[in-house]
DRENTORZA-416820 format. One record per residue (C-alpha): residue number from 0; y, x, z. Coordinates in Angstrom, 3 decimals, padded with zeros to 6 digits. Each point is the difference from the previous one (the first is absolute). Layout:
BEGIN
> n y x z
> NUM Y X Z $
...
//
This chain:
BEGIN
> n y x z
> 0 -028.757 002.723 054.121 $
> 1 -003.386 -001.567 000.833 $
> 2 -002.931 001.923 001.502 $
> 3 -001.711 000.650 -003.355 $
> 4 003.189 001.442 -001.475 $
> 5 000.369 002.254 003.039 $
> 6 -003.576 001.241 -000.407 $
> 7 000.468 000.647 -003.720 $
> 8 003.174 001.961 000.797 $
> 9 -002.065 002.126 002.368 $
> 10 -002.721 000.378 -002.652 $
> 11 002.522 001.508 -002.412 $
> 12 000.463 002.865 002.427 $
> 13 -003.639 001.107 -000.325 $
> 14 -001.240 -001.217 -003.408 $
> 15 000.965 000.288 -003.667 $
> 16 003.020 -002.314 -000.586 $
> 17 -001.288 -001.278 -003.365 $
> 18 -003.341 -000.928 001.547 $
> 19 001.714 -001.694 002.939 $
> 20 002.120 -002.074 -002.392 $
> 21 -003.137 -001.080 -001.883 $
> 22 -001.795 -000.955 003.225 $
> 23 003.045 -001.904 001.259 $
> 24 000.148 -001.943 -003.281 $
> 25 -003.705 -000.770 000.327 $
> 26 000.456 -001.380 003.519 $
> 27 003.018 -002.028 -001.087 $
> 28 -001.226 -001.438 -003.298 $
> 29 -003.798 000.089 -000.273 $
> 30 -002.216 -003.033 000.646 $
> 31 -001.934 -000.034 003.263 $
> 32 -003.319 001.138 -001.453 $
> 33 001.520 003.259 -001.297 $
> 34 001.126 000.968 003.512 $
> 35 -003.475 -000.195 001.507 $
> 36 -002.266 003.066 -000.181 $
> 37 002.251 001.850 -002.426 $
> 38 -001.723 002.570 -002.204 $
> 39 002.367 002.988 000.195 $
> 40 -001.378 001.623 -003.179 $
> 41 000.321 -003.223 -002.018 $
> 42 003.563 -000.388 001.305 $
> 43 000.819 003.554 -001.083 $
> 44 -001.459 -000.619 -003.464 $
> 45 001.876 -003.277 -000.455 $
> 46 003.349 001.470 001.074 $
> 47 -000.471 003.373 -001.715 $
> 48 000.530 001.862 003.277 $
> 49 -001.771 003.117 001.265 $
> 50 -003.220 -000.904 001.854 $
> 51 000.433 002.470 002.854 $
> 52 003.572 -001.112 000.623 $
> 53 -001.098 -003.645 000.010 $
> 54 -002.800 000.742 002.470 $
> 55 002.395 001.946 002.229 $
> 56 002.541 -002.839 -000.068 $
> 57 -002.592 -002.628 000.967 $
> 58 -001.227 002.261 002.826 $
> 59 003.515 000.415 001.362 $
> 60 000.573 -003.751 -000.444 $
> 61 -003.152 -000.722 002.016 $
> 62 001.179 002.356 002.743 $
> 63 003.303 -001.914 000.163 $
> 64 -001.749 -003.375 000.166 $
> 65 000.841 -001.297 -003.478 $
> 66 -003.697 -000.047 -000.985 $
> 67 -003.386 000.042 001.666 $
> 68 -002.722 002.305 -001.296 $
> 69 -003.489 -001.390 -000.484 $
> 70 -003.143 002.122 -000.381 $
> 71 -002.438 -002.129 -001.985 $
> 72 -003.704 000.758 -000.442 $
> 73 -000.963 -000.991 -003.537 $
> 74 -003.210 -000.962 -001.731 $
> 75 -000.474 002.445 -002.912 $
> 76 -001.682 -002.777 -001.984 $
> 77 002.215 -003.087 000.111 $
> 78 003.142 001.602 001.439 $
> 79 000.075 -002.402 002.942 $
> 80 001.472 000.945 003.365 $
> 81 -002.854 000.236 002.502 $
> 82 002.161 000.908 002.990 $
> 83 003.651 000.763 000.707 $
> 84 001.861 001.677 002.842 $
> 85 003.367 001.403 000.953 $
> 86 -001.300 003.590 000.151 $
> 87 -002.818 002.206 -001.265 $
> 88 -001.483 -000.186 003.489 $
> 89 -001.294 -003.488 -000.834 $
> 90 -002.368 001.425 -002.644 $
> 91 -002.759 000.518 002.545 $
> 92 -003.205 -001.454 -001.447 $
> 93 -002.779 002.067 -001.528 $
> 94 -000.490 -002.634 -002.706 $
> 95 001.979 -002.904 -001.398 $
> 96 -001.840 -002.825 -001.709 $
> 97 001.295 -002.098 -002.890 $
> 98 -001.545 -003.457 -000.151 $
> 99 001.402 -000.621 -003.466 $
> 100 -001.818 003.066 -001.364 $
> 101 -002.941 -000.167 002.447 $
> 102 000.408 003.730 000.680 $
> 103 000.904 002.312 002.860 $
> 104 002.173 003.103 -000.277 $
> 105 000.681 003.009 002.195 $
> 106 003.797 000.296 000.122 $
> 107 001.655 002.968 -001.684 $
> 108 003.725 000.645 -000.198 $
> 109 000.003 000.720 -003.753 $
> 110 -000.084 -003.492 -001.552 $
> 111 -001.291 -002.245 002.801 $
> 112 003.095 -000.050 002.211 $
> 113 003.340 -001.051 -001.455 $
> 114 003.375 000.112 001.738 $
> 115 002.440 -002.823 -000.713 $
> 116 003.382 -001.107 001.346 $
> 117 001.011 -003.522 001.044 $
> 118 003.570 -000.993 000.759 $
> 119 000.490 -000.814 003.687 $
> 120 001.317 -003.382 001.222 $
> 121 003.137 001.724 001.314 $
> 122 000.737 001.115 -003.587 $
> 123 -001.012 -003.190 -001.812 $
> 124 -002.454 -002.711 000.945 $
> 125 -002.638 -000.685 -002.653 $
> 126 -002.895 -002.418 -000.282 $
> 127 -002.634 002.690 000.681 $
> 128 001.347 000.408 003.540 $
> 129 -001.862 -003.262 000.714 $
> 130 -003.259 000.625 -001.904 $
> 131 -001.686 -003.181 001.234 $
> 132 002.735 -002.016 -001.709 $
> 133 -000.359 001.708 -003.371 $
> 134 -001.417 -002.189 -002.775 $
> 135 -003.654 000.882 -000.604 $
> 136 000.689 001.667 -003.339 $
> 137 002.768 002.154 001.474 $
> 138 -002.252 001.013 002.889 $
> 139 -002.407 001.482 -002.535 $
> 140 002.790 001.664 -001.926 $
> 141 002.064 001.378 002.865 $
> 142 -002.554 000.695 002.729 $
> 143 -003.463 000.394 -001.495 $
> 144 000.512 001.891 -003.235 $
> 145 001.392 003.508 000.314 $
> 146 003.114 001.421 -001.639 $
> 147 -002.310 002.004 -002.272 $
> 148 -000.813 -003.139 -002.007 $
> 149 002.683 -000.648 -002.590 $
> 150 000.131 -003.793 000.241 $
> 151 002.110 -001.768 -002.632 $
> 152 003.272 -001.527 001.204 $
> 153 000.465 -002.919 -002.388 $
> 154 -003.611 -000.654 -000.965 $
> 155 -001.585 000.415 003.441 $
> 156 -000.687 -003.674 000.650 $
> 157 -001.395 -000.468 -003.493 $
> 158 -002.281 003.019 000.411 $
> 159 -001.294 -001.369 003.313 $
> 160 -000.510 -003.473 -001.467 $
> 161 -002.343 001.476 -002.600 $
> 162 -002.401 001.266 002.659 $
> 163 000.417 -002.678 002.717 $
> 164 -002.093 -003.134 000.435 $
> 165 001.454 -000.950 003.399 $
> 166 002.485 001.515 002.471 $
> 167 000.608 -001.683 003.356 $
> 168 001.771 000.527 003.314 $
> 169 -002.088 -000.794 003.063 $
> 170 001.754 -000.181 003.417 $
> 171 -001.709 001.324 003.150 $
> 172 -003.050 -002.051 000.990 $
> 173 000.215 -002.181 -003.093 $
> 174 -002.673 -000.863 -002.576 $
> 175 000.248 -000.859 -003.686 $
> 176 -002.352 -001.453 -002.569 $
> 177 000.510 001.009 -003.626 $
> 178 -001.606 -001.498 -003.080 $
> 179 -000.033 002.213 -003.066 $
> 180 -002.007 000.775 -003.085 $
> 181 -001.685 003.398 -000.187 $
> 182 000.269 001.731 -003.381 $
> 183 -002.749 002.299 -001.263 $
> 184 001.766 003.051 001.455 $
> 185 -000.194 002.274 003.025 $
> 186 002.106 -001.756 002.648 $
> 187 001.412 001.363 003.272 $
> 188 001.230 -002.029 002.955 $
> 189 002.338 002.372 001.864 $
> 190 002.435 -000.139 002.914 $
> 191 002.331 003.010 000.454 $
> 192 000.899 -000.832 003.603 $
> 193 -003.516 000.331 001.445 $
> 194 -001.311 002.087 -002.910 $
> 195 -002.832 -002.459 -000.560 $
> 196 -001.706 -000.324 -003.380 $
> 197 -002.859 -001.971 -001.477 $
> 198 -001.329 000.900 -003.453 $
> 199 -001.416 -002.722 -002.243 $
> 200 -001.982 001.063 -003.064 $
> 201 000.268 -003.111 -002.176 $
> 202 -002.676 -000.031 -002.688 $
> 203 -002.791 -002.029 -001.513 $
> 204 000.051 -003.525 -001.410 $
> 205 002.976 -002.195 000.916 $
> 206 -000.753 -002.692 002.557 $
> 207 001.536 -003.362 000.879 $
> 208 -001.358 000.096 003.540 $
> 209 002.598 000.894 002.599 $
> 210 -000.626 003.366 001.663 $
> 211 001.289 000.809 003.476 $
> 212 001.270 003.132 001.702 $
> 213 001.531 000.530 003.468 $
> 214 002.115 003.006 000.992 $
> 215 001.270 000.771 003.502 $
> 216 003.011 002.254 000.502 $
> 217 000.099 001.996 003.230 $
> 218 000.894 003.477 001.211 $
> 219 -003.491 001.439 -000.344 $
> 220 -000.327 001.861 -003.281 $
> 221 -003.286 -001.327 -001.349 $
> 222 -001.650 001.777 -002.914 $
> 223 000.875 -001.468 -003.370 $
> 224 -002.926 -001.933 -001.451 $
> 225 -000.786 -001.336 -003.464 $
> 226 -001.303 -003.476 -000.760 $
> 227 -001.393 -001.129 -003.340 $
> 228 001.177 -003.421 -001.173 $
> 229 000.031 -001.974 -003.207 $
> 230 003.067 -000.956 -001.998 $
> 231 001.170 -003.393 001.150 $
> 232 001.529 -001.874 002.938 $
> 233 000.370 001.719 003.383 $
> 234 001.041 -001.390 003.370 $
> 235 001.502 002.909 001.912 $
> 236 000.470 -000.348 003.756 $
> 237 002.503 002.398 001.616 $
> 238 000.260 000.390 003.788 $
> 239 002.774 002.098 001.582 $
> 240 -001.140 001.088 003.459 $
> 241 002.816 002.467 000.564 $
> 242 003.322 -000.349 001.811 $
> 243 002.011 000.607 -003.171 $
> 244 000.402 -001.464 -003.452 $
> 245 -002.415 001.086 -002.741 $
> 246 000.617 -000.206 -003.751 $
> 247 -003.379 -000.056 -001.759 $
> 248 -000.182 -000.067 -003.769 $
> 249 -002.785 -000.625 -002.484 $
> 250 000.320 002.561 -002.789 $
> 251 -001.775 000.779 -003.264 $
> 252 -000.949 003.666 000.135 $
> 253 000.167 000.576 -003.726 $
> 254 001.914 002.203 -002.399 $
> 255 003.327 -001.651 000.820 $
> 256 -000.348 000.964 003.686 $
> 257 -001.021 003.560 -000.901 $
> 258 003.003 000.281 -002.335 $
> 259 002.392 -001.306 002.666 $
> 260 -001.240 002.272 002.784 $
> 261 -000.607 002.948 -002.303 $
> 262 003.670 000.298 -000.949 $
> 263 000.892 002.843 002.387 $
> 264 003.120 002.065 000.623 $
> 265 000.680 003.140 002.078 $
> 266 000.749 -000.561 003.673 $
> 267 001.028 002.115 002.974 $
> 268 -003.207 001.293 001.577 $
> 269 -000.372 001.205 003.565 $
> 270 -001.020 003.385 -001.391 $
> 271 003.241 000.384 -001.897 $
> 272 002.096 -001.136 002.937 $
> 273 -001.643 002.525 002.323 $
> 274 001.055 002.685 -002.516 $
> 275 003.591 -001.231 -000.038 $
> 276 002.499 002.231 001.806 $
> 277 002.261 -002.857 001.098 $
> 278 -002.924 -001.887 001.511 $
> 279 -001.176 003.050 001.929 $
> 280 003.487 000.570 001.383 $
> 281 000.519 -003.621 001.101 $
> 282 -003.519 -000.739 001.294 $
> 283 -000.818 003.456 001.308 $
> 284 -002.310 -000.924 002.898 $
> 285 -000.873 -003.682 -000.431 $
> 286 -002.148 -000.083 -003.138 $
> 287 -003.568 000.252 001.300 $
> 288 -001.766 -000.496 003.298 $
> 289 -001.414 003.140 001.544 $
> 290 -003.601 -000.991 -000.784 $
> 291 000.554 -001.332 -003.529 $
> 292 -001.740 001.757 -002.894 $
> 293 001.006 -001.492 -003.345 $
> 294 -001.502 001.227 -003.245 $
> 295 001.929 001.156 -003.038 $
> 296 -002.141 000.651 -003.066 $
> 297 002.530 002.263 -001.744 $
> 298 002.997 001.852 001.409 $
> 299 001.659 003.198 -001.218 $
> 300 000.816 002.727 002.525 $
> 301 002.459 002.824 -000.557 $
> 302 000.167 002.956 002.382 $
> 303 002.636 002.742 -000.142 $
> 304 000.530 003.126 002.075 $
> 305 002.593 002.761 -000.026 $
> 306 -001.563 003.392 -000.634 $
> 307 001.357 002.843 002.095 $
> 308 002.219 -002.128 002.231 $
> 309 -000.625 002.366 002.929 $
> 310 001.354 002.903 -002.070 $
> 311 002.975 -002.180 -000.949 $
> 312 000.953 -000.502 003.661 $
> 313 -000.285 003.730 000.651 $
> 314 001.998 000.930 -003.106 $
> 315 002.976 -002.388 000.223 $
> 316 -000.019 -001.055 003.653 $
> 317 -000.830 -003.281 001.707 $
> 318 003.208 -001.912 -000.763 $
> 319 000.093 000.786 -003.725 $
> 320 -003.743 -000.509 -000.385 $
> 321 000.197 -003.346 001.786 $
> 322 002.710 -001.219 -002.393 $
> 323 -002.065 001.134 -003.003 $
> 324 -003.135 -001.727 001.214 $
> 325 001.970 -003.141 000.896 $
> 326 001.449 -000.137 -003.524 $
> 327 -003.508 000.421 -001.417 $
> 328 -001.194 -003.002 002.068 $
> 329 002.966 -002.107 -001.191 $
> 330 -000.732 000.736 -003.654 $
> 331 -003.705 -000.752 000.400 $
> 332 000.642 -003.321 001.731 $
> 333 002.508 -001.089 -002.663 $
> 334 -002.373 000.823 -002.869 $
> 335 -003.031 -001.568 001.707 $
> 336 001.904 -003.220 000.678 $
> 337 001.370 -000.046 -003.569 $
> 338 -003.569 000.158 -001.320 $
> 339 -001.044 -003.016 002.116 $
> 340 -001.658 002.120 002.670 $
> 341 000.475 000.570 003.704 $
> 342 -000.095 002.947 002.354 $
> 343 -002.770 -000.660 002.520 $
> 344 000.798 002.962 002.222 $
> 345 001.188 003.579 000.138 $
> 346 -002.072 002.711 001.666 $
> 347 002.097 003.107 000.569 $
> 348 001.303 000.832 -003.481 $
> 349 -002.627 -002.188 -001.716 $
> 350 000.351 -003.534 -001.333 $
> 351 -002.639 -002.710 -000.481 $
> 352 000.969 -002.840 -002.347 $
> 353 -001.754 -002.942 -001.635 $
> 354 000.373 -001.834 -003.307 $
> 355 -001.620 -003.173 -001.264 $
> 356 -001.065 001.636 -003.291 $
> 357 -000.795 003.578 -001.164 $
> 358 002.725 000.084 -002.651 $
> 359 002.736 -000.574 002.593 $
> 360 -001.396 002.763 002.190 $
> 361 -000.190 002.395 -002.939 $
> 362 003.516 -000.888 -001.147 $
> 363 001.279 000.721 003.502 $
> 364 -001.823 003.355 000.090 $
> 365 001.529 001.098 -003.312 $
> 366 003.489 -001.057 001.088 $
> 367 -000.374 001.731 003.375 $
> 368 -001.002 003.253 -001.663 $
> 369 003.033 -000.104 -002.293 $
> 370 002.299 -000.894 002.893 $
> 371 -001.231 002.982 002.013 $
> 372 000.510 002.283 -002.993 $
> 373 003.558 -001.318 -000.430 $
> 374 000.734 000.468 003.710 $
> 375 -001.253 003.591 -000.120 $
> 376 002.181 000.702 -003.050 $
> 377 002.965 -001.492 001.817 $
> 378 -000.643 002.265 002.988 $
> 379 -000.838 002.942 -002.311 $
> 380 -003.232 000.886 001.777 $
> 381 -003.610 -001.164 000.229 $
> 382 -000.112 -001.203 003.612 $
> 383 -001.503 -003.422 -000.763 $
> 384 -003.518 000.535 -001.295 $
> 385 -001.751 -003.355 000.142 $
> 386 -003.739 -000.638 -000.301 $
> 387 -001.030 -003.461 -001.159 $
> 388 -003.372 -001.778 -000.053 $
> 389 -000.835 -003.532 -001.208 $
> 390 -003.154 -002.095 000.273 $
> 391 -000.883 -003.683 -000.340 $
> 392 -002.777 -002.113 001.463 $
> 393 -001.039 -002.500 002.691 $
> 394 001.218 000.215 003.585 $
> 395 000.639 -001.948 003.180 $
> 396 003.420 -001.150 001.170 $
> 397 000.171 000.660 003.746 $
> 398 002.391 000.572 002.875 $
> 399 000.056 003.562 001.355 $
> 400 002.483 001.365 002.532 $
> 401 002.055 -003.221 -000.111 $
> 402 000.404 000.339 -003.772 $
> 403 -001.528 -001.793 -002.966 $
> 404 -002.223 002.680 -001.536 $
> 405 -003.095 000.501 -002.166 $
> 406 -003.472 001.310 000.668 $
> 407 -002.982 001.077 -002.070 $
> 408 -001.452 002.581 -002.352 $
> 409 002.655 -000.638 -002.655 $
> 410 002.726 001.078 002.431 $
> 411 -001.974 003.101 000.983 $
> 412 -000.586 001.029 -003.623 $
> 413 003.667 -000.478 -000.935 $
> 414 001.065 002.218 002.901 $
> 415 -002.533 002.700 -000.855 $
> 416 000.866 -000.033 -003.709 $
> 417 003.599 000.721 000.985 $
> 418 -001.219 002.959 002.074 $
> 419 -001.569 001.452 -003.164 $
> 420 003.286 -000.102 -001.898 $
> 421 002.140 003.056 -000.442 $
> 422 003.785 -000.061 -000.100 $
> 423 001.466 -002.223 -002.732 $
> 424 -003.403 -001.283 -001.035 $
> 425 -001.084 -003.625 000.148 $
> 426 -003.707 -000.518 000.557 $
> 427 -001.396 -003.428 -000.830 $
> 428 -003.499 -001.416 -000.034 $
> 429 -001.699 -001.731 -002.910 $
> 430 000.829 -003.440 001.375 $
> 431 003.670 000.869 -000.538 $
> 432 000.004 001.668 -003.426 $
> 433 -002.536 -002.469 -001.434 $
> 434 002.117 -003.007 000.963 $
> 435 001.320 -001.518 -003.290 $
> 436 003.694 -000.152 000.989 $
> 437 -000.123 003.450 001.617 $
> 438 -001.631 001.413 -003.135 $
> 439 002.778 -001.536 -002.122 $
> 440 002.600 001.531 002.310 $
> 441 -001.448 003.482 -000.449 $
> 442 -000.321 -000.431 -003.758 $
> 443 003.606 -001.165 -000.288 $
> 444 001.144 003.196 001.753 $
> 445 -002.347 002.187 -002.069 $
> 446 -001.880 001.099 003.122 $
> 447 -003.676 000.959 -000.265 $
> 448 -001.776 000.261 003.373 $
> 449 -002.385 002.902 000.458 $
> 450 -003.375 -000.976 001.443 $
> 451 -001.530 002.141 002.725 $
> 452 -002.939 -000.423 002.344 $
> 453 000.960 000.972 003.514 $
> 454 -001.692 -000.167 003.399 $
> 455 001.621 -002.677 002.148 $
> 456 -000.567 000.279 003.732 $
> 457 -002.160 -002.840 001.222 $
> 458 -001.756 -000.566 -003.328 $
> 459 -003.440 001.428 -000.745 $
> 460 000.680 000.571 -003.702 $
> 461 002.968 001.449 -001.827 $
> 462 002.479 -002.570 -001.259 $
> 463 001.765 -000.307 -003.339 $
> 464 003.677 000.662 000.639 $
> 465 002.743 000.090 -002.646 $
> 466 002.952 002.339 000.137 $
> 467 003.112 -001.494 -001.554 $
> 468 002.052 002.890 -001.408 $
//
């Protein structure tokens, strides 16, 4: 048995066997390009496997050394990878600039940071392990464009040919002189290694006189500029002043390019991974640096608390009460994980959990309430009276008390909404019940939330809160 087989045998002990078999077949049979920066959600869709189980399997596989995780900062416009690192700690700039789009973006964990998986050399050596040896076209495909762009497999080269005037490889310190004819289009000269771009607005009367343009590639990120030129011959001088190979291309930025880059697919975001129970268990203390503050524009928080737990301890005794509360925690964690959420922390008898979307948080709340009712019926008493509050909004991902945690007004409101709940009630804010998928979930169950305006500590005005009967 070789090393990879040994690692896959170990993976079967911690991950879904069907998912492990599918991943093993991928490593064994897939072409090299499909083993670099794997999109876990696309893999789940293609194989018909459960997304959460696929994510969990890749996380366990990364822990064993079968894959390496990459945290890639993406341009929201073109979908290009602006930076990549082995952990979320590498996302440490206040702004990331995209030369291809001539725009800067403050990083958020919602859609600007993807998490991908690349097979390690010990598992199988692939071409992307030596990126400077990749053909220019494959460098664009495998290293510059993110897994969120659904690039065609068979027609990729043809699609690129339609938008490409020239594509060259330029070794370190080398120069090149290109002669080409400019069409009456908007043209971009772009190199993904140095993230250098030059825009050329080609318009006016065609000319037979040769025009000239010089571009220097270095490690300083100069602002993208636009030159106006006429349709006709161009002598393009390229000068690589870096210590690595560059792969500049001359592209027509027309409808064909927009169609190619606009064909998007879901991908595993940093936000979703931070709300994944398996991830939190494996990478408990190594996610963020102590001083990092990363924005999330929308995260759903669920708070629960046992009502009357002090009376419970007095009534049934410490040992029995402890077992009851422990069982309550087990049920909550199972349901939260099943709804693609994660327990952030427990505080006494209270639980704080996060979900990527409001509908998953609401689904978990409804299931938790029913599970507590069933447990009380099983025990033939009403010991477990659970209060639940849900809210959604922006927040900061931080490290607090050696744990990946969250900070901000959204967290405070979610906690205080839960405090307003009475036993067996679920209180949710408008951002939850107005969410389209959450609304559909309530309608499907025939549930009509009751709107109330309640004072929430810390807010000047009363807040609209919905009780879910």
